[in-house]
Each structure stands twice: as structure tokens, then as C-alpha cells.
N, CA, C and O of each residue as an XYZ file, in Angstrom:
404
protein
N      23.480    -45.197     25.726
C      23.794    -45.416     26.848
C      24.841    -46.450     26.675
O      25.235    -46.808     25.565
N      25.266    -46.902     27.752
C      26.154    -48.244     28.038
C      25.299    -49.711     27.535
O      25.907    -50.646     27.012
N      23.573    -49.737     27.826
C      23.115    -50.805     27.627
C      22.800    -50.946     25.992
O      22.245    -52.007     25.704
N      23.068    -50.038     24.874
C      22.857    -49.910     23.843
C      23.805    -51.013     23.265
O      24.984    -50.704     23.439
N      23.666    -51.971     22.755
C      24.765    -53.097     22.198
C      24.779    -53.197     20.695
O      23.805    -52.711     20.119
N      25.475    -53.603     20.161
C      25.081    -54.305     18.588
C      24.922    -53.509     17.588
O      25.760    -52.680     17.234
N      23.477    -53.763     16.884
C      23.226    -53.026     15.533
C      23.097    -51.865     16.101
O      23.893    -50.958     15.857
N      22.043    -51.717     16.967
C      21.396    -50.290     18.030
C      22.600    -49.694     18.168
O      22.464    -48.726     17.421
N      23.669    -49.623     18.614
C      24.610    -48.996     18.811
C      25.542    -48.470     17.512
O      26.234    -47.454     17.588
N      25.457    -49.322     16.291
C      26.487    -48.925     15.514
C      25.245    -47.896     15.034
O      25.528    -46.700     15.106
N      24.008    -48.210     14.591
C      22.983    -47.256     13.973
C      23.277    -46.036     14.606
O      23.389    -45.015     13.928
N      23.447    -46.019     16.108
C      23.457    -44.723     16.752
C      24.247    -43.628     16.706
O      24.010    -42.421     16.764
N      25.866    -44.685     16.519
C      27.356    -43.745     16.270
C      26.716    -43.372     14.415
O      26.926    -42.229     14.007
N      26.211    -44.070     13.749
C      25.802    -43.653     12.114
C      25.501    -42.352     12.315
O      26.256    -41.380     12.296
N      23.749    -42.440     12.605
C      22.634    -41.772     12.863
C      23.941    -39.977     13.528
O      23.938    -38.913     12.909
N      24.563    -40.166     14.447
C      25.179    -38.980     14.807
C      26.143    -38.548     14.007
O      26.011    -37.349     13.759
N      27.063    -39.047     13.502
C      27.905    -38.706     12.239
C      27.470    -38.353     11.249
O      27.971    -37.472     10.550
N      26.326    -39.053     10.971
C      25.636    -38.326      9.822
C      24.532    -36.703     10.051
O      24.092    -35.759      9.395
N      24.534    -37.093     11.024
C      23.895    -35.448     11.619
C      24.942    -34.509     11.661
O      24.692    -33.488     11.022
N      26.038    -34.541     12.218
C      27.790    -34.089     11.935
C      27.726    -33.231     10.373
O      27.408    -32.048     10.250
N      28.127    -34.192      9.228
C      28.184    -34.301      8.301
C      27.093    -33.468      7.525
O      27.398    -32.762      6.564
N      25.901    -33.582      7.963
C      25.001    -33.026      7.329
C      24.582    -31.143      7.625
O      23.979    -30.210      7.096
N      25.370    -31.470      8.798
C      25.227    -29.858      9.770
C      26.591    -28.824      8.751
O      26.466    -27.613      8.568
N      27.921    -29.735      8.166
C      28.261    -28.836      7.407
C      28.000    -28.895      6.176
O      28.026    -27.859      5.511
N      27.651    -30.273      5.525
C      27.221    -30.023      4.082
C      25.973    -29.181      3.595
O      25.879    -28.710      2.461
N      25.015    -29.048      4.607
C      23.663    -28.171      3.837
C      24.444    -26.721      3.958
O      24.676    -26.120      2.909
N      24.687    -26.384      4.700
C      25.065    -24.917      4.519
C      26.088    -24.839      3.579
O      25.774    -24.089      2.654
N      27.099    -25.288      3.477
C      28.171    -25.601      2.533
C      27.572    -25.308      1.015
O      27.877    -24.345      0.311
N      26.611    -26.411      0.669
C      25.796    -26.373     -0.504
C      24.951    -25.166     -0.860
O      24.693    -24.750     -1.989
N      24.463    -24.549      0.635
C      23.552    -23.694     -0.290
C      24.512    -22.469     -0.403
O      24.022    -21.629     -1.159
N      25.969    -22.019      0.209
C      26.252    -20.944      0.096
C      27.014    -21.232     -1.406
O      27.386    -20.222     -2.005
N      27.185    -22.134     -1.840
C      27.786    -22.835     -3.351
C      26.677    -22.492     -4.191
O      26.800    -22.023     -5.322
N      25.485    -22.759     -3.558
C      24.422    -22.449     -4.943
C      24.204    -21.084     -5.204
O      24.446    -20.635     -6.325
N      23.638    -20.147     -4.009
C      23.752    -18.854     -4.143
C      24.901    -17.975     -4.757
O      24.674    -16.925     -5.358
N      26.384    -18.590     -4.516
C      27.357    -17.765     -5.034
C      27.374    -18.304     -6.387
O      27.370    -17.449     -7.273
N      27.395    -19.661     -6.794
C      26.926    -20.270     -8.468
C      25.772    -19.052     -9.275
O      25.963    -18.497    -10.357
N      24.979    -18.940     -8.660
C      24.422    -17.512     -9.170
C      24.433    -16.128     -9.490
O      23.730    -15.353    -10.139
N      25.764    -16.071     -8.621
C      26.505    -14.949     -8.784
C      25.930    -13.898     -7.578
O      26.251    -12.711     -7.638
N      25.259    -14.284     -6.728
C      24.399    -13.506     -5.987
C      25.720    -13.443     -4.795
O      26.708    -14.178     -4.774
N      25.373    -12.301     -3.824
C      26.344    -12.255     -2.689
C      25.510    -13.083     -1.883
O      24.429    -13.622     -2.120
N      26.404    -13.062     -0.668
C      25.689    -14.224      0.905
C      25.587    -12.775      1.433
O      26.478    -11.937      1.296
N      24.098    -12.521      2.209
C      23.916    -12.073      3.264
C      23.782    -12.175      4.501
O      23.023    -13.068      4.878
N      24.188    -11.659      5.133
C      25.200    -12.104      6.616
C      24.692    -10.897      7.643
O      25.479    -10.267      8.350
N      23.043    -10.639      7.613
C      22.762     -9.896      8.914
C      23.303     -8.274      8.198
O      22.818     -7.806      7.168
N      24.402     -7.608      9.030
C      24.796     -6.407      8.720
C      25.628     -6.035      7.256
O      25.876     -4.896      6.859
N      25.932     -7.127      6.674
C      27.151     -7.357      5.902
C      26.869     -8.416      4.975
O      26.084     -9.353      5.121
N      27.621     -8.140      3.990
C      27.280     -9.195      2.487
C      28.664     -9.635      2.126
O      29.656     -8.906      2.111
N      28.612    -11.146      1.784
C      30.239    -11.308      1.236
C      30.058    -11.674     -0.101
O      29.303    -12.614     -0.351
N      30.646    -11.066     -1.016
C      30.238    -11.311     -2.237
C      30.830    -12.103     -3.377
O      32.031    -12.199     -3.627
N      29.871    -12.637     -4.009
C      30.287    -13.828     -4.999
C      31.765    -14.255     -5.333
O      32.348    -13.492     -6.103
N      32.568    -15.507     -4.818
C      33.766    -15.565     -5.356
C      34.177    -16.364     -6.606
O      35.332    -16.645     -6.926
N      32.736    -16.773     -7.440
C      32.736    -17.280     -8.554
C      31.784    -16.892     -9.680
O      30.756    -16.254     -9.450
N      32.139    -17.283    -10.887
C      31.735    -16.816    -11.831
C      30.091    -17.334    -12.252
O      29.775    -18.464    -12.625
N      29.446    -16.493    -12.122
C      27.972    -17.193    -12.196
C      28.116    -18.291    -13.062
O      28.652    -18.109    -14.155
N      27.724    -19.381    -12.740
C      27.422    -20.710    -13.855
C      25.780    -20.931    -13.202
O      25.640    -20.956    -11.979
N      24.638    -21.078    -14.078
C      22.951    -21.213    -13.187
C      23.240    -22.390    -13.632
O      22.487    -23.029    -12.896
N      24.000    -23.549    -14.579
C      23.403    -24.949    -14.784
C      24.657    -25.280    -13.000
O      24.172    -25.736    -11.964
N      25.570    -25.053    -13.085
C      25.932    -25.650    -11.975
C      25.280    -25.293    -10.666
O      25.321    -26.201     -9.836
N      24.715    -24.234    -10.309
C      24.114    -23.495     -9.503
C      22.661    -24.336     -9.364
O      22.049    -24.377     -8.296
N      22.342    -24.791    -10.204
C      21.044    -25.359    -10.289
C      21.156    -26.913     -9.740
O      20.410    -27.459     -8.927
N      22.284    -27.456    -10.408
C      22.656    -28.716     -9.482
C      22.793    -28.722     -8.149
O      22.504    -29.717     -7.485
N      23.361    -27.333     -7.492
C      23.916    -27.586     -6.114
C      22.329    -27.203     -5.520
O      21.973    -27.353     -4.351
N      21.802    -26.872     -6.221
C      20.042    -26.388     -5.291
C      19.934    -27.506     -5.274
O      20.489    -27.932     -4.261
N      19.371    -28.536     -6.042
C      19.197    -30.011     -5.977
C      19.756    -30.391     -5.059
O      19.187    -30.441     -3.969
N      21.072    -30.783     -5.228
C      21.369    -31.259     -3.829
C      21.323    -30.787     -2.415
O      21.129    -31.514     -1.440
N      21.531    -29.420     -2.398
C      21.100    -28.404     -1.265
C      19.173    -29.303     -0.992
O      18.865    -29.151      0.190
N      18.790    -29.565     -1.260
C      17.188    -29.540     -1.197
C      17.318    -31.222     -0.782
O      16.441    -31.788     -0.131
N      18.251    -31.738     -1.150
C      18.334    -33.189     -0.740
C      18.356    -33.530      0.525
O      17.699    -34.135      1.373
N      19.758    -32.681      0.304
C      20.734    -32.768      2.248
C      20.013    -32.381      2.749
O      19.654    -33.036      3.727
N      19.170    -30.865      2.421
C      17.866    -30.047      3.919
C      16.901    -31.384      4.189
O      16.587    -31.826      5.294
N      16.560    -31.849      3.033
C      15.087    -32.819      3.591
C      15.762    -34.013      4.327
O      15.167    -34.282      5.371
N      16.913    -34.855      4.056
C      17.547    -35.416      4.743
C      17.924    -35.111      6.091
O      17.567    -35.771      7.067
N      18.827    -33.854      6.128
C      18.570    -33.457      7.656
C      17.872    -32.921      8.425
O      18.222    -32.346      9.456
N      16.421    -33.099      7.854
C      15.020    -32.460      8.565
C      14.508    -34.088      9.174
O      13.951    -34.137     10.271
N      14.781    -35.554      8.260
C      14.589    -36.439      8.663
C      15.646    -36.931      9.749
O      15.162    -37.677     10.599
N      16.640    -36.723      9.838
C      17.738    -37.344     10.752
C      17.318    -36.432     11.948
O      17.530    -37.130     12.939
N      16.822    -35.208     12.363
C      16.518    -34.654     13.407
C      15.337    -35.438     14.052
O      15.197    -35.929     15.172
N      14.364    -35.370     12.717
C      13.322    -35.967     13.761
C      13.224    -37.564     14.407
O      12.603    -37.972     15.388
N      14.108    -38.286     13.428
C      14.592    -39.484     13.969
C      14.993    -39.724     15.188
O      14.723    -40.647     15.957
N      15.872    -38.522     15.325
C      16.526    -38.323     16.445
C      15.598    -38.275     17.589
O      15.483    -38.979     18.592
N      14.844    -37.032     17.059
C      13.735    -36.445     18.444
C      13.239    -38.070     19.307
O      13.280    -38.407     20.490
N      12.735    -38.865     17.896
C      11.957    -39.682     18.216
C      12.528    -40.962     19.148
O      12.047    -41.443     20.174
N      13.928    -41.384     18.278
C      14.073    -41.710     19.438
C      15.350    -41.927     21.045
O      15.948    -42.836     21.619
N      15.155    -40.257     21.159
C      15.556    -39.814     22.306
C      14.522    -39.755     23.238
O      14.681    -39.883     24.452
N      13.229    -39.519     22.544
C      11.772    -39.956     23.616
C      11.858    -41.240     23.507
O      12.114    -41.715     24.614
N      11.779    -41.934     22.804
C      11.883    -44.046     23.230
C      12.510    -43.951     23.971
O      11.874    -44.216     24.991
N      13.723    -43.660     24.264
C      15.025    -44.215     25.271
C      14.387    -43.439     26.646
O      14.637    -44.021     27.701
N      13.625    -42.240     26.743
C      12.887    -41.433     27.951
C      11.799    -41.851     28.312
O      11.871    -42.050     29.525
N      10.791    -42.105     27.921
C       9.762    -42.688     28.104
C       9.472    -44.525     27.724
O       8.606    -45.169     28.316
N      10.322    -45.084     26.719
C       9.977    -46.805     27.036
C      11.291    -47.198     27.305
O      11.299    -48.344     27.753
N      12.180    -46.804     27.230
C      13.098    -47.894     27.851
C      13.229    -47.522     29.617
O      13.295    -48.307     30.562
N      13.234    -45.631     29.597
C      12.842    -45.084     31.042
C      14.219    -45.126     31.249
O      14.433    -45.306     32.448
N      15.479    -45.019     30.451
C      17.122    -44.581     31.152
C      17.725    -43.641     31.392
O      18.927    -43.399     31.499
N      16.423    -42.824     31.520
C      17.098    -41.337     31.457
C      17.941    -40.303     30.699
O      18.653    -39.314     30.875
N      17.364    -41.241     29.603
C      18.652    -40.247     28.441
C      18.473    -38.747     28.480
O      19.523    -38.117     28.605
N      17.619    -38.213     28.418
C      17.415    -36.864     28.805
C      18.309    -36.499     29.867
O      19.387    -35.930     29.697
N      17.831    -36.843     30.948
C      18.216    -36.335     32.043
C      19.755    -36.116     32.220
O      20.324    -35.381     33.028
N      20.292    -36.943     31.257
C      22.242    -37.315     31.582
C      22.515    -36.137     30.813
O      23.429    -35.413     31.209
N      21.746    -35.754     29.564
C      21.960    -34.663     28.614
C      22.355    -33.539     29.034
O      23.299    -32.882     28.594
N      21.245    -33.132     30.386
C      21.295    -31.558     30.811
C      22.598    -31.474     31.858
O      22.956    -32.320     32.677
N      23.166    -30.220     31.569
C      24.282    -29.860     31.952
C      23.869    -29.870     33.849
O      24.732    -29.560     34.671
């Protein structure tokens, strides 16, 4: 909201951009992890064959990176929900109603 200024506004912008980045990086690292294991990527009715030579060591690295990013994404989503509820019920600035179409 316009009433958010200074450090809070900076944190809100950083949080939003971090969420966007995680929504790209988590699936990308998951794709690389599975591909580097040499497995096809299953997508409902079809699958994409691995485009990489199997490399278990590199695949395990991406697996760890994917896990860390996934946990960070869950933490960011939970924080996002908490701050939206704070705006709605503590600050009473009707943030959630402004998000509705």
C-alpha cells in the first residue's frame, strides 16, 4: 500500500522479487536434477527425454540446491501470507480486498 514506506517498502519489494525468482529457480533446478539423473521428465500425457548425459554427482548437487530453494520458497510464501493477514486484520488497510478482481 501507499502507506508503506522506507525499510518496510524495500522489504516488500525484495520479498516479491525473491518470490518471483524462486518460482523460476525451483522448477528449473528440479528439471536439471531429474535430467542429470538421466530420467525423462513426465508431463501428464507425455514425457520429455533427458537432454543431458547422466551425471549423478552433479544431479545430487542440483538435488540439494533444489531442496534448499524449495524450503526457502515455502518460508517466503508463509511470510507473504502472514504479512497479508497483518495488513488485513491489524493495520486494517483493506489490502486483501484491493487484490480481488
